[in-house]
Structures are given as structure tokens and as C-alpha cells.
KOLMI-422526 format. One record per residue (C-alpha): x, y, z. Coordinates in pm, 1 decimal, m for minus. Layout:
<recs>
x->X	y->Y	z->Z;
...
</recs>
This chain:
<recs>
x->m3122.4	y->m3700.7	z->3903.3;
x->m3293.3	y->m3403.4	z->3999.0;
x->m2974.9	y->m3280.4	z->4170.1;
x->m2723.8	y->m3269.8	z->3895.2;
x->m2988.8	y->m3131.3	z->3608.5;
x->m3001.5	y->m2855.2	z->3875.7;
x->m2630.4	y->m2824.8	z->3916.6;
x->m2618.1	y->m2795.2	z->3523.1;
x->m2827.6	y->m2551.5	z->3551.2;
x->m2663.3	y->m2359.4	z->3791.1;
x->m2321.0	y->m2409.1	z->3665.8;
x->m2464.2	y->m2267.7	z->3249.4;
x->m2632.2	y->m2014.7	z->3411.2;
x->m2362.7	y->m1835.2	z->3610.7;
x->m2079.0	y->m1914.0	z->3274.5;
x->m2313.0	y->m1716.3	z->3029.6;
x->m2279.4	y->m1391.5	z->3197.8;
x->m1861.0	y->m1520.8	z->3184.5;
x->m1930.6	y->m1556.0	z->2825.6;
x->m2140.5	y->m1217.0	z->2769.6;
x->m1855.4	y->m1020.6	z->2918.3;
x->m1576.6	y->m1189.7	z->2684.2;
x->m1733.2	y->m1141.7	z->2366.2;
x->m1811.9	y->m742.7	z->2558.6;
x->m1452.8	y->m654.5	z->2574.6;
x->m1391.8	y->m830.8	z->2264.5;
x->m1176.3	y->m506.9	z->2059.6;
x->m1388.5	y->m415.7	z->1739.9;
x->m1251.6	y->m454.8	z->1401.5;
x->m1079.6	y->m130.7	z->1401.4;
x->m930.5	y->m84.3	z->1671.5;
x->m752.5	y->m439.7	z->1623.6;
x->m649.2	y->m306.4	z->1292.0;
x->m542.0	y->44.5	z->1524.3;
x->m371.0	y->m240.9	z->1753.7;
x->m204.5	y->m402.0	z->1372.3;
x->m81.3	y->m70.0	z->1285.9;
x->63.1	y->44.0	z->1661.6;
x->281.2	y->m352.4	z->1678.7;
x->410.8	y->m255.7	z->1308.5;
x->544.7	y->13.6	z->1400.0;
x->678.2	y->m0.4	z->1794.6;
x->785.7	y->m341.5	z->1809.0;
x->1127.0	y->m464.0	z->1796.8;
x->1038.4	y->m785.6	z->1594.6;
x->1195.0	y->m945.1	z->1241.3;
x->988.4	y->m1186.3	z->934.2;
x->1051.6	y->m1359.9	z->671.7;
x->782.2	y->m1418.6	z->452.7;
x->717.5	y->m1497.2	z->94.9;
x->504.7	y->m1218.7	z->m184.8;
x->314.0	y->m1441.6	z->m396.3;
x->233.7	y->m1267.7	z->m751.0;
x->41.9	y->m1405.1	z->m1064.4;
x->400.0	y->m1522.5	z->m1247.7;
x->610.5	y->m1466.3	z->m947.1;
x->719.6	y->m1490.7	z->m613.0;
x->975.4	y->m1316.7	z->m337.4;
x->1089.3	y->m1420.2	z->m83.2;
x->1188.9	y->m1193.7	z->186.6;
x->1304.6	y->m1111.8	z->495.4;
x->1200.7	y->m748.7	z->752.7;
x->1346.0	y->m601.2	z->1006.1;
x->1187.0	y->m345.9	z->1193.4;
x->1201.7	y->m149.9	z->1547.9;
x->1195.1	y->166.7	z->1766.7;
x->1547.2	y->288.3	z->1915.1;
x->1567.2	y->560.8	z->2049.1;
x->1214.1	y->752.7	z->1868.1;
x->1385.8	y->642.3	z->1552.8;
x->1254.4	y->408.5	z->1309.9;
x->1543.1	y->115.1	z->1131.2;
x->1402.9	y->m110.2	z->895.8;
x->1630.7	y->m385.3	z->691.8;
x->1450.9	y->m541.6	z->380.5;
x->1614.6	y->m860.9	z->219.5;
x->1550.4	y->m1038.3	z->m40.8;
x->1605.1	y->m1397.2	z->m10.2;
x->1579.7	y->m1527.0	z->m369.7;
x->1720.7	y->m1392.7	z->m630.7;
x->1980.2	y->m1137.5	z->m803.4;
x->2051.2	y->m964.3	z->m405.3;
x->1839.2	y->m664.4	z->m291.2;
x->1762.4	y->m478.0	z->m1.5;
x->1717.6	y->m156.9	z->82.4;
x->1825.9	y->44.5	z->429.1;
x->1581.5	y->247.9	z->680.7;
x->1696.5	y->443.3	z->912.0;
x->1530.0	y->755.1	z->1030.5;
x->1417.9	y->931.4	z->757.6;
x->1694.2	y->871.1	z->533.0;
x->1602.9	y->555.7	z->289.7;
x->1876.2	y->298.8	z->122.6;
x->1819.2	y->118.3	z->m180.2;
x->2054.8	y->m173.5	z->m329.4;
x->1999.1	y->m325.6	z->m634.9;
x->2204.7	y->m514.7	z->m959.4;
x->2280.1	y->m269.9	z->m1174.5;
x->2220.4	y->4.4	z->m1044.4;
x->2478.4	y->242.9	z->m827.7;
x->2346.0	y->301.6	z->m455.4;
x->2171.1	y->522.3	z->m345.8;
x->1984.0	y->712.0	z->m97.3;
x->1698.1	y->948.5	z->m96.5;
x->1485.8	y->1146.7	z->197.8;
x->1170.3	y->961.3	z->312.9;
x->1011.9	y->768.8	z->574.5;
x->850.7	y->510.7	z->362.7;
x->1018.2	y->230.0	z->188.8;
x->946.7	y->165.2	z->m225.3;
x->916.0	y->m173.4	z->m136.0;
x->720.1	y->m517.6	z->m176.1;
x->589.2	y->m430.3	z->254.6;
x->289.6	y->m478.3	z->314.0;
x->100.3	y->m100.6	z->299.2;
x->m160.0	y->m116.7	z->550.2;
x->132.9	y->m132.8	z->795.2;
x->109.6	y->211.8	z->800.0;
x->m177.2	y->297.2	z->686.7;
x->m392.3	y->612.7	z->831.1;
x->m668.4	y->386.6	z->945.1;
x->m874.0	y->707.5	z->1124.5;
x->m916.7	y->802.4	z->727.8;
x->m946.4	y->440.8	z->561.5;
x->m1271.0	y->415.4	z->801.0;
x->m1397.6	y->636.5	z->577.7;
x->m1416.3	y->488.6	z->269.0;
x->m1361.2	y->112.5	z->397.5;
x->m1572.2	y->m138.5	z->600.1;
x->m1351.0	y->m276.9	z->842.7;
x->m1553.3	y->m688.2	z->975.4;
x->m1455.6	y->m920.4	z->1140.3;
x->m1440.2	y->m1290.4	z->973.9;
x->m1428.6	y->m1469.4	z->1234.8;
x->m1060.5	y->m1691.5	z->1370.9;
x->m779.2	y->m1886.9	z->1273.3;
x->m470.2	y->m2022.4	z->1272.7;
x->m170.0	y->m1906.6	z->1043.3;
x->187.8	y->m1898.0	z->1122.2;
x->148.0	y->m2143.7	z->1349.5;
x->m36.4	y->m1813.6	z->1597.9;
x->m400.0	y->m1803.6	z->1661.6;
x->m552.4	y->m1514.5	z->1417.5;
x->m816.1	y->m1258.3	z->1402.9;
x->m960.6	y->m1214.6	z->1052.6;
x->m987.3	y->m942.0	z->881.0;
x->m1215.6	y->m832.8	z->583.0;
x->m1091.3	y->m443.2	z->459.7;
x->m1399.2	y->m363.9	z->203.0;
x->m1431.1	y->m62.3	z->41.1;
x->m1745.4	y->135.1	z->51.2;
x->m1746.2	y->172.3	z->m314.1;
x->m1659.8	y->m151.2	z->m630.7;
x->m1395.1	y->117.6	z->m745.8;
x->m1105.1	y->m35.0	z->m530.2;
x->m962.9	y->m332.1	z->m401.4;
x->m1030.0	y->m501.7	z->m138.4;
x->m837.0	y->m707.4	z->141.3;
x->m878.2	y->m1017.9	z->332.2;
x->m610.8	y->m979.7	z->653.6;
x->m491.3	y->m1227.4	z->947.5;
x->m387.1	y->m1066.1	z->1256.4;
x->m175.2	y->m1244.9	z->1561.6;
x->m393.5	y->m1209.5	z->1852.0;
x->m114.5	y->m1198.3	z->2105.1;
x->163.7	y->m1037.6	z->1878.7;
x->m93.2	y->m748.3	z->1659.6;
x->153.1	y->m876.6	z->1319.8;
x->35.0	y->m870.5	z->1034.2;
x->18.5	y->m1277.4	z->929.5;
x->m93.8	y->m1319.9	z->568.4;
x->m279.4	y->m1024.0	z->327.3;
x->m459.6	y->m1134.0	z->26.3;
x->m567.8	y->m860.6	z->m189.2;
x->m862.6	y->m940.0	z->m400.3;
x->m1073.5	y->m809.6	z->m715.6;
x->m1337.0	y->m750.9	z->m728.9;
x->m1500.7	y->m1038.3	z->m770.1;
x->m1310.7	y->m1257.3	z->m447.7;
x->m1025.7	y->m1327.0	z->m671.8;
x->m661.6	y->m1376.0	z->m570.0;
x->m449.2	y->m1091.8	z->m693.0;
x->m137.1	y->m1119.0	z->m454.7;
x->m83.2	y->m1262.4	z->m87.3;
x->176.7	y->m1153.5	z->190.6;
x->240.3	y->m1496.5	z->383.8;
x->448.8	y->m1476.4	z->767.4;
x->687.2	y->m1829.2	z->713.5;
x->842.5	y->m1773.5	z->1073.7;
x->829.9	y->m1426.1	z->1269.2;
x->989.6	y->m1308.5	z->1620.3;
x->956.6	y->m1053.8	z->1853.7;
x->1292.2	y->m1074.8	z->2045.6;
x->1442.6	y->m614.0	z->2122.0;
x->1778.9	y->m784.0	z->2008.7;
x->1713.5	y->m715.8	z->1714.2;
x->1685.3	y->m304.1	z->1806.8;
x->2006.7	y->m372.7	z->1989.2;
x->2057.0	y->m476.9	z->1537.3;
x->1973.2	y->m247.0	z->1330.3;
x->2095.6	y->29.3	z->1556.4;
x->2425.6	y->m28.6	z->1434.4;
x->2294.8	y->124.0	z->1119.3;
x->2435.6	y->490.6	z->1272.9;
x->2738.9	y->326.2	z->1236.2;
x->2736.9	y->231.8	z->900.2;
x->2863.2	y->524.3	z->599.5;
x->2522.7	y->441.5	z->374.8;
x->2525.8	y->552.0	z->m20.3;
x->2531.6	y->937.4	z->m73.7;
x->2176.3	y->1128.5	z->m132.7;
x->2049.0	y->1144.9	z->m396.0;
x->1982.8	y->1561.6	z->m470.9;
x->1590.4	y->1559.8	z->m654.4;
x->1597.0	y->1873.8	z->m898.1;
x->1339.0	y->2078.4	z->m818.0;
x->1043.6	y->2114.8	z->m1102.8;
x->897.4	y->2442.2	z->m1162.4;
x->554.3	y->2437.2	z->m1055.0;
x->322.7	y->2537.7	z->m1340.5;
x->m24.6	y->2490.3	z->m1346.5;
x->m132.9	y->2200.5	z->m1593.2;
x->m379.3	y->2265.0	z->m1831.9;
x->m553.3	y->1983.6	z->m1770.1;
x->m845.2	y->1837.7	z->m1548.1;
x->m911.9	y->1521.3	z->m1346.0;
x->m1334.5	y->1513.8	z->m1328.8;
x->m1325.0	y->1198.1	z->m1146.9;
x->m1137.0	y->1018.7	z->m853.7;
x->m1346.9	y->707.8	z->m672.2;
x->m1443.2	y->814.4	z->m296.9;
x->m1123.6	y->913.8	z->m61.2;
x->m851.1	y->970.1	z->m360.4;
x->m626.8	y->1282.3	z->m303.3;
x->m390.6	y->1463.0	z->m589.2;
x->m31.1	y->1362.4	z->m403.8;
x->207.0	y->1502.0	z->m638.0;
x->217.6	y->1657.1	z->m999.9;
x->483.6	y->1734.5	z->m1290.8;
x->601.0	y->1846.4	z->m1577.7;
x->925.0	y->1635.1	z->m1716.7;
x->1074.6	y->1484.6	z->m2079.3;
x->1138.3	y->1067.8	z->m2121.8;
x->1482.1	y->994.9	z->m2075.2;
x->1562.5	y->831.9	z->m2356.6;
x->1346.9	y->972.4	z->m2606.2;
x->1281.0	y->1369.9	z->m2452.0;
x->954.7	y->1273.7	z->m2574.0;
x->728.9	y->1595.6	z->m2320.7;
x->528.6	y->1411.4	z->m2050.0;
x->246.5	y->1556.3	z->m1778.0;
x->207.8	y->1375.3	z->m1482.5;
x->m15.5	y->1371.5	z->m1142.4;
x->m78.0	y->1101.7	z->m842.8;
x->m342.0	y->987.8	z->m619.2;
x->m380.8	y->796.9	z->m346.6;
x->m638.9	y->711.9	z->m72.2;
x->m332.1	y->567.9	z->151.3;
x->m429.7	y->195.8	z->39.9;
x->m413.6	y->238.7	z->m294.2;
x->m257.4	y->452.6	z->m544.1;
x->m269.2	y->519.9	z->m929.6;
x->m91.5	y->847.5	z->m1126.9;
x->m234.2	y->964.5	z->m1482.6;
x->2.0	y->1081.3	z->m1751.3;
x->m79.6	y->1297.4	z->m2034.9;
x->100.2	y->1393.8	z->m2329.7;
x->103.2	y->1497.1	z->m2722.1;
x->m20.2	y->1181.0	z->m2892.9;
x->193.5	y->974.4	z->m3198.0;
x->184.9	y->670.9	z->m3400.8;
x->237.1	y->397.9	z->m3155.4;
x->m71.2	y->441.8	z->m2964.9;
x->m281.7	y->130.9	z->m2953.2;
x->m671.1	y->351.7	z->m2922.5;
x->m809.0	y->204.5	z->m2599.3;
x->m573.9	y->m23.4	z->m2457.1;
x->m607.4	y->m187.7	z->m2130.0;
x->m392.2	y->m430.3	z->m1980.3;
x->m392.6	y->m561.7	z->m1607.8;
x->m90.3	y->m783.0	z->m1496.6;
x->m222.8	y->m873.7	z->m1077.9;
x->m239.3	y->m538.4	z->m901.9;
x->m156.9	y->m327.1	z->m1190.5;
x->m388.8	y->m142.0	z->m1459.3;
x->m303.1	y->39.8	z->m1701.2;
x->m500.3	y->177.5	z->m2022.0;
x->m445.6	y->476.1	z->m2236.2;
x->m674.0	y->697.8	z->m2452.9;
x->m619.9	y->889.6	z->m2711.4;
x->m763.8	y->1251.3	z->m2758.0;
x->m702.1	y->1500.4	z->m3007.9;
x->m359.1	y->1527.3	z->m3014.2;
x->m346.4	y->1340.9	z->m2686.2;
x->m193.8	y->1081.6	z->m2465.9;
x->m395.1	y->942.9	z->m2134.9;
x->m270.8	y->676.2	z->m1946.0;
x->m366.7	y->592.3	z->m1612.3;
x->m160.2	y->336.3	z->m1466.8;
x->m174.3	y->171.7	z->m1061.3;
x->m349.0	y->m25.0	z->m857.8;
x->m673.7	y->3.3	z->m952.9;
x->m920.1	y->m240.7	z->m1091.2;
x->m955.0	y->m201.0	z->m1493.1;
x->m1344.1	y->m54.7	z->m1501.7;
x->m1156.9	y->280.3	z->m1264.2;
x->m913.0	y->304.2	z->m1503.0;
x->m1100.0	y->328.6	z->m1736.7;
x->m1361.8	y->539.9	z->m1601.3;
x->m1037.5	y->834.4	z->m1524.5;
x->m909.4	y->860.9	z->m1852.6;
x->m1254.3	y->913.7	z->m2001.3;
x->m1335.5	y->1201.3	z->m1759.5;
x->m1019.7	y->1396.8	z->m1826.0;
x->m1050.9	y->1724.5	z->m2000.5;
x->m786.7	y->1980.5	z->m2142.7;
x->m887.7	y->2312.9	z->m2035.8;
x->m1015.2	y->2603.1	z->m2355.0;
x->m609.7	y->2817.8	z->m2399.7;
x->m745.5	y->3148.6	z->m2494.8;
x->m532.2	y->3267.2	z->m2835.1;
x->m302.6	y->3510.3	z->m2810.6;
x->m423.6	y->3873.2	z->m2962.4;
x->m159.1	y->4027.3	z->m3093.8;
x->m226.6	y->4407.3	z->m3130.6;
x->m325.6	y->4517.1	z->m3535.2;
x->m123.1	y->4847.3	z->m3612.6;
x->m348.7	y->5215.5	z->m3685.7;
</recs>
């Protein structure tokens, strides 16, 4: 009995260093996110998934490949009206019901695809904490669960399930500041296969819709300033245009932190403006306020309190009146 006990203790003492060594080499949450980003952009794979919103569920199939240094991707809506998006290098073509197909110059699809798949993890690390939440099973595979939580309370967070073998995302829950679910990305089936690259590379032989040439907007300084932004949000676009139906002049600026984005719109106020209007539907928030004769609207993927604070911190530049020379 004594020999058996001594042998068992010796075995445990040998296993403990091995277990400690295995835990020591386990990748950090940040390293896992880097692996996820590389896998999403480098592997040849296809996945079928559902995108669950508050009032709708979309079923989609996404194929991706990197062939000879060029990215190819194809997104197909499997339910509802026929709809698809094709990416070939820096060209993205859209096929939607009720619209003529068109192509724009871009390296990103504007579509229901998880933004973290192409995010700059090093930049996000300045404004988000990456927290290991253990392991779980999703889409039939073992996954590491990571929480991407903002360092402040001014934006949403993600809970991610990352496949331990391929490092592809199997599930992503978008959560509000109270931890309530806003949207969910959930893979039903997937495959990593070099044949996907063979299939998508044939897009080079496909004649895609003509490239849309966006008109050049005159670069004029907008006479207003956003005096408060959540940390990490930077200006990525700004312009002045007229609404198609009403010819109403609108000025806008778009901001992003690499994961979420929002826009600020400024126009002349009218009698139809709802003062202090605040609406949230899923991830999207819209808030409007009136300052004098100006209407300020903030729309984007941010919490209502954040949108309201941004709108309240828009100020207008003082324009010096023109001096009419007097005759002597």
C-alpha cells in the first residue's frame, strides 16, 4: 500500500511540470485574436452561418481564398430575395434586388460579415481589453472563448468563439453595456479546403458590372466641430451634399475606431424635426437635436448615451460677417 502511494505521488509530481508547461505556452487572448485575423484572411474556406438580429434572421454562405497574393470572396444570401456580393482583389460587386448591379473600388465588403475578421488587433488593444473566458464547443468543434470589452463604457463589446484548430470564428455575440445580446453571428457548418481557392480564382474570367465612378466632392471646410469623441474614434470621411429627393443640403462626418463606426449629420432645421429624438434598433442608434436653426443627427453602431453625448458636443464656428466698404 505504501509503495503504491509513493508511486502515485511520484507520477503526480512528474505530471505537474508538464501541465504547468502546457499552460505556460497557451496563447494569450491577444495572440488568439491575431491568429483569428490571419486565418480569416489567409485560409481558403467556406462557411454557412446565420446572422440573428432583433427582428430578423439572415442565412448566408461565405467563401474566401487568397490566391497569388489576391483576395477573393463570395457572399450569398441563402434566404429571402436573391442577393450576393463578390470581391476580386480591390473590386467589390453588389447584386441586389431592385437595383442595377454595380462595382466599386474597395478592399472590404459592405455586408453582414463579422468586422473583427479584418480588424487591426494592435490598434484595438489600445481601447479594448481581451479577456479569456475559458473553452466551449460551437459548430461541432472545440473553441477558445474571448471577450473583447471596451476600456470605457462608450461602446459595445463582443464575445467570440474561436476554433482551436483553424482559428476561424465560429460564433460572435454583440453585447450592449448591460451584457444583453444585440446581434449574433453563428456558424452552422464550415470547411477549410484548397478547392475553394480553385473555385474562386475563376472569378478572374467573369465579367463583373461596370465600375461606378463616384463624383469628386469639393473639399470645403465644414463650419462645425465635434468636441467630444470616445477614445480611439478618428475621422475617416467628410463631405457636403444634397439629399436626392428633397435637395436639402447636408454636411456629414464619419468616424471609426476600427470596429464600430458612426456618422454626424448637420443640416438646416425644419418644422418636422423631432427635438431630442432618440431611437435604437439593435446595434444602430439614431439621435437628433436642434441647435438654433441647425439640426444635428448622430447615427451609428454605438450606445444611445454615447450618441447623445456626441450630439450635445457639436458646436458651430463663428463666421465673421462680411464688411461692406463705406464710401467717403
